[in-house]
N, C-alpha and C positions, 0 to 999 in steps of 0.2 A: 767738463769745462764749466767754469764758474759763471753765475748770472751777471749781466752787465749793470749791477747796481749794488749799493751797500745794503746789507741785510739787517733788518730790524732784529735786535737781539733780545733786549729786555727793557721794558719801560712801563712806568705807571701812567704816562701820558701819551703813549704811542709814538713819541718822537724825541725822547730824552736820550736814550743810549742805543748805539748801533755797533755792530762789528762789520768790518768790511776792509777790502784791500785799499791801502792808502793811495794807490794810483787812481782808483776810481773816485775816491773822495776828492782828489785834486781835479780830475778830468770833469766831473760833474759840477765842480765848484759848489759842493754841498755846504750848507750852513752848519757845519759841525766841526769840532776840533778833535783831532787825533791825540789821545792822551797816553796810550799804552800800546807798544809794539809787542804782539804776542810771539813774533818770530815764526809763526805758522804759515804754511802755504807760500813759501818764498818763490818769487818769480821775477823775470826781467821784462821790460817793455823794449822791444828791439825793432830795428829796421832790417828787413830781409828782402832779398831780390835774387833772381836767377843769376848764376855766375857769369853767363854770357853778357849780362847787362853792365857788368862792372869793368873798370879799367884795370891796368896791371897792378895797381896798388890796392885793389879790392874796394874801390870807392865809386860812387855814382858821379857821372859827369854833370857839371852844372850847366852844360850847354844843351843837353837833351831834355825835352819836355817829357815828364813821366806822370803816369796815373798812379796815385797812392791810395790803396784801400785800407781802411782802419776803423776800429771802434773808438779810437782815441783822437777825435777830431781836433780838440783844443791843443793837445800835446803835439800832434802831427803838424798843424799849421805853424806852431812856434818853431819846430825843427826846420821846416821848409824855409821859413823866413831867415833863420840863423844861417842856413847853408846856401841861401840865395839860389834856390833851385827853381826851375820852371816846372810847376806841377799842378795837377788837378787832384783834389781830395774826393774820394768816393767813400761814402759812409757805409760801413758793413755792420751786420748784427750777428756775428758769430761765424765760425769756419772761414775766417778771412783768407786763409791760404789758398782756397779754391778760386779766388778772384784772379790769381796771377795767370797771365798769358792772354786770356780772352778779354777780361774786364779791367785788369790792372797790371802795371809793370812791377810795382813795389808794394810791400805791405808794412804797416806798423802794427805789431801784435804782441801779446804776452806769451811767454814761454817759460816753462820750468826747466826742461832738459834740452830743448832744441830738437827733440826727436820728430815731432810733427812737421816742423819746418824742413828738416833734412829729407823726410819721406816725400815731401812735396817738391823736392829739388831746389830748395831755397838756401841761400847762404846768408848768415847774419852779417850785416854791414856795420852796425853800430848799436850800442845799448843806450837808450834814452833815459831809462829810469829803472830803479829796482823797487820791489814792493813786497809787502807781506800783510797779513791780516792784523788790523789795529782795532783797538777799542776806541770808539769815538763818541762824543757827546754834543748835544746842543749847548752852546756856551752859557745859555741862561740857567742851566741846571746848577752850575757852580755858584750862582748867586743866591740859591735857596738853601739855607743851612741843612734842612732835613734831607734834601735830595743830594747835596754834596757829601754828607756823611754816608749815605747809602752807596754813592758812587765810589767813595774811598774803600768801603768794605768790599764791594764787588771787584774793584781793581786788585785789592790785596788777595782775595780768594783766587782770582784768575791767575795772578802771578805765582801764587803758592802751588797751584796745580801744575803749571808749566815748568816751574823750577824743579818740582819733584820728579819729573820725567827723567832728569839727568842725575838723580841721586838714588842710592840704595842704602838700606839700613844693614849694618854689619854687626853681628853679635858673636861672641866666643867666650870660652872659659880659659883661664890660665892660672898656674900656681903662683904663690907669693914670690918665689925666688926669680921668676921670669917676668913679673908684671911690669916693673919699671922699664926694662929694656924694650918691651913691646910698645907700651903706651907712649913713651916719649918720641917715638918715630911715626906714630899713626897720623895720617892726614885728615883729622877730624875738622868739622866746620868751625868749632871753637876748641873744645877739649872733650875727650872721651868720657862717657859716664861709667864709673867703676863702682861696683857693689860687691859685698861679701857673700859668698855662697854659704849655704846651710852648714852649720857646725864648723865653719872656718876651713872648708875643703878647698878654698881657692877664691878666685875672683871672677865675676862676670863683667865683661867689657862690652860697651855698646857705643856705636858712633855712626853718623851719617857720612857717606863717602861718595865722591863722584862716581857714577856708574862705570865710566870708562876705565877707572883705576882698580875696580874690584877684582877682576880676574887675576891681575898681577899680585894684589895684596893677599888674596886667599893663600897662595903658596908661601908668601913671606910670613904670614901669621902662623901658618902650620909649622914652618921651619923654625920659628922662634919659640915654639912650645904651646901655641894656641890649640885648643881642642873644641869639639862640639860647635863648629862654625856654622852660623845661620846667616843667610842672605835673604832680605825681604824687600820687596818694592814698597815705596811710600806713596801715599796719595796727595799729601800736602807738605810743603816745607815753608814755614813762616819764620824768618830770621828773628 
């Protein structure tokens, strides 16, 4: 389970750059600006309750007073007001699902798969927000040229590593008579790199391809006359 605060990532002044879940940044009303969504650690902030507490439509009755346990007090109070519920908010500090039955009727909590909630006998009623890990900065950083330049470099490097996870480098050899037929069909980022083999024995072709497409294209390259096929993971992709 993640800690209930944004995590200091890297800073020359101990408060310049953070990485943290965007829902926590909002919940804590942190004086930082989210500038880059890494897409990592995706989760949802949900309302969950025992099935017996819900009506036939799977909703909470606005007529019944409920106790709501949560780490997300700001978000929860806003939801209660919007739904016009009669409710008392109980602040939790982790393992919110154990509050149900004795200390709370409903919870507002984060979940990635819903497995923990199901194991606790809870049903998701509503999704209040979606979240993932973001790079965030103190807004004042962008007003300092040297820090802003360093921030842009950091963002570029982080993005290049994340983008590289979805890519693979594909290399193979092919004879001259089959080169054009293969190259014109390859799904390269821009265009394949083609170089001549020693003593004109053919051509070496290199391209970066979406990882999900590689298994299919290995067979197609082989069938079209490609040989010596190599597949390599890449660490960074900078367009």
